[in-house]
C-alpha positions as CSV (number, residue, x, y, z in Angstrom):
1,M,-140.4,-53.9,-60.1
2,I,-138.9,-57.3,-59.8
3,T,-140.5,-60.3,-58.0
4,C,-138.1,-62.6,-56.0
5,S,-138.4,-66.1,-57.2
6,H,-137.5,-67.5,-53.8
7,C,-139.9,-65.8,-51.4
8,G,-142.2,-63.8,-53.7
9,Q,-141.3,-60.4,-52.3
10,I,-141.4,-57.4,-54.7
11,A,-138.1,-55.5,-55.0
12,A,-137.3,-52.2,-56.6
13,D,-135.9,-52.0,-60.1
14,G,-132.1,-52.2,-60.3
15,S,-131.9,-54.3,-57.0
16,A,-129.4,-57.1,-57.2
17,F,-130.7,-58.9,-54.0
18,C,-134.2,-59.5,-52.4
19,P,-134.7,-57.1,-49.4
20,N,-136.7,-59.9,-47.6
21,C,-134.6,-63.1,-48.0
22,G,-131.4,-61.8,-49.5
23,A,-131.6,-64.1,-52.5
24,A,-130.0,-63.0,-55.8
25,L,-132.6,-61.4,-58.1
26,P,-132.6,-62.2,-61.8
27,A,-131.2,-59.7,-64.2
28,P,-133.8,-57.4,-65.6
29,Y,-135.2,-58.5,-69.0
30,F,-134.9,-55.1,-70.6
31,Q,-131.8,-53.1,-70.4
32,Q,-131.1,-49.8,-72.0
33,P,-128.6,-50.2,-74.9
34,Q,-125.4,-48.4,-74.2
35,Q,-124.3,-45.8,-76.7
36,P,-121.1,-46.7,-78.5
37,V,-118.2,-44.6,-77.2
38,Q,-116.6,-42.6,-79.9
39,Q,-112.9,-42.3,-79.8
40,P,-111.6,-38.7,-80.1
41,V,-109.9,-38.0,-83.4
42,Y,-106.5,-36.3,-82.9
43,P,-104.9,-34.4,-85.8
44,Q,-101.7,-35.9,-87.1
45,P,-98.7,-33.7,-86.4
46,Q,-97.3,-32.0,-89.4
47,M,-93.5,-31.6,-89.5
48,P,-92.4,-28.4,-91.1
49,P,-90.5,-28.9,-94.4
50,Y,-86.8,-28.1,-94.1
51,P,-85.2,-26.4,-97.0
52,G,-82.8,-28.5,-99.0
53,Y,-84.2,-31.8,-97.9
54,P,-86.7,-33.8,-99.9
55,T,-90.1,-34.6,-98.4
56,P,-90.5,-38.2,-97.5
57,C,-92.7,-38.9,-100.6
58,E,-90.4,-37.3,-103.1
59,Q,-87.0,-38.9,-103.4
60,P,-84.4,-37.6,-105.8
61,G,-84.3,-40.2,-108.6
62,T,-81.8,-41.4,-111.0
63,N,-82.0,-42.2,-114.6
64,G,-82.6,-45.5,-116.4
65,K,-79.6,-44.9,-118.5
66,A,-77.5,-44.6,-115.4
67,V,-78.7,-48.0,-114.3
68,A,-78.0,-49.5,-117.7
69,S,-74.5,-48.0,-117.6
70,L,-73.8,-49.7,-114.3
71,V,-75.2,-53.0,-115.5
72,M,-73.2,-52.9,-118.7
73,G,-70.1,-51.8,-116.8
74,I,-70.4,-54.8,-114.5
75,C,-71.1,-57.1,-117.4
76,S,-68.0,-55.9,-119.2
77,L,-65.9,-56.7,-116.1
78,L,-67.5,-60.1,-115.8
79,V,-66.9,-60.9,-119.5
80,W,-63.3,-59.9,-119.1
81,L,-63.0,-62.2,-116.0
82,L,-64.7,-65.0,-117.9
83,F,-62.2,-64.5,-120.6
84,L,-59.4,-65.2,-118.2
85,T,-61.0,-68.5,-117.1
86,N,-61.9,-69.8,-120.5
87,D,-59.9,-70.2,-123.7
88,F,-59.7,-67.5,-126.4
89,D,-63.1,-67.2,-128.1
90,A,-65.2,-64.5,-129.8
91,F,-67.4,-64.0,-126.7
92,S,-64.5,-62.5,-124.8
93,F,-64.4,-59.5,-127.2
94,L,-67.8,-58.4,-125.9
95,S,-66.0,-56.6,-123.1
96,I,-64.8,-53.8,-125.4
97,P,-68.1,-52.8,-126.9
98,L,-69.9,-53.2,-123.6
99,G,-67.3,-50.9,-122.0
100,I,-67.5,-48.2,-124.7
101,I,-71.4,-48.2,-124.7
102,S,-71.4,-48.1,-120.9
103,I,-69.1,-45.1,-120.8
104,V,-71.3,-43.2,-123.4
105,M,-74.5,-44.1,-121.6
106,G,-73.1,-43.1,-118.2
107,A,-71.9,-39.7,-119.5
108,V,-75.3,-39.1,-121.1
109,A,-77.1,-40.1,-118.0
110,K,-75.0,-37.8,-115.8
111,K,-75.7,-34.9,-118.1
112,E,-79.5,-35.6,-118.1
113,I,-79.7,-36.0,-114.3
114,R,-77.9,-32.7,-113.8
115,R,-80.1,-31.0,-116.3
116,T,-83.5,-32.4,-115.2
117,T,-83.2,-33.3,-111.5
118,P,-81.1,-30.8,-109.5
119,G,-79.7,-32.6,-106.6
120,G,-80.3,-36.0,-108.2
121,S,-77.9,-38.8,-107.7
122,T,-75.3,-39.5,-110.4
123,A,-73.7,-42.3,-108.4
124,L,-75.0,-45.1,-110.5
125,A,-73.8,-43.5,-113.7
126,T,-70.4,-42.8,-112.2
127,A,-70.1,-46.4,-111.0
128,G,-70.9,-47.6,-114.5
129,I,-68.3,-45.4,-116.0
130,V,-65.7,-46.5,-113.5
131,C,-66.4,-50.2,-114.1
132,S,-66.2,-49.7,-117.8
133,I,-62.9,-47.8,-117.6
134,I,-61.4,-50.5,-115.5
135,S,-62.6,-53.1,-118.0
136,L,-61.2,-51.2,-121.0
137,A,-57.9,-50.6,-119.2
138,L,-57.6,-54.3,-118.5
139,D,-58.4,-55.0,-122.2
140,V,-55.7,-52.6,-123.4
141,V,-53.1,-54.1,-121.0
142,F,-54.0,-57.6,-122.0
143,F,-53.8,-56.9,-125.7
144,V,-50.5,-55.0,-125.4
145,L,-49.1,-58.0,-123.5
146,V,-50.4,-60.4,-126.1
147,L,-48.8,-58.2,-128.9
148,I,-45.5,-58.1,-127.1
149,F,-45.6,-61.9,-126.6
150,V,-46.4,-62.4,-130.3
151,V,-43.6,-60.1,-131.4
152,I,-41.1,-61.9,-129.1
153,L,-42.2,-65.3,-130.2
154,G,-42.0,-64.2,-133.9
155,M,-38.4,-63.0,-133.3
156,A,-37.5,-66.2,-131.6
157,L,-38.9,-68.3,-134.4
158,A,-37.2,-66.2,-137.1
159,R,-33.8,-67.2,-135.7
160,F,-34.4,-70.9,-136.4
C-alpha cells in the first residue's frame, strides 16, 4: 500500500495516481528485478563442401623456391636494365648468374609443387622462369652485338 503525500489517502500497490485527489504517487521503493533476457542461439549454416574446390581455410599454396625464382628473375631483368643506363661495370654481369639460378629454382619449384600439392599454383615459378629467359636472351643478344661491333672495329682499324 502506498500513501499519497498530497492528501494522505492510501492507494493500492502499483497505482500511479491517488484515487482521491489524482496526484501522482511516488514510485514504489522496492521493485522486482527483471530477469535478463537471453538471446536465442542460432546454429551457423554449414555450406556443403563442393568437390574440386578448396575449403575457405585451406588454400592451395605455392613453394618458397617459386617465390625466390620470381624475385631473382625480376632482379636479373632489373640488373640488365641498370646495365643499359650505367657504364660497363662488373655489376652488370650479375644478370647472367641470377637468370640461370632463377631458371633452375623455378624448374625445381614447379616439380615440387606438382609432386607435393596437387592443384597447387605454379604461376610464380613460371613467371620467374619467363623473366629469367627474357633476361638471358637480352644478354645473349647484347653480347653478340658487342662481339660483332668489336670484330668490325678491329677490321676497320687493321686497314690503317
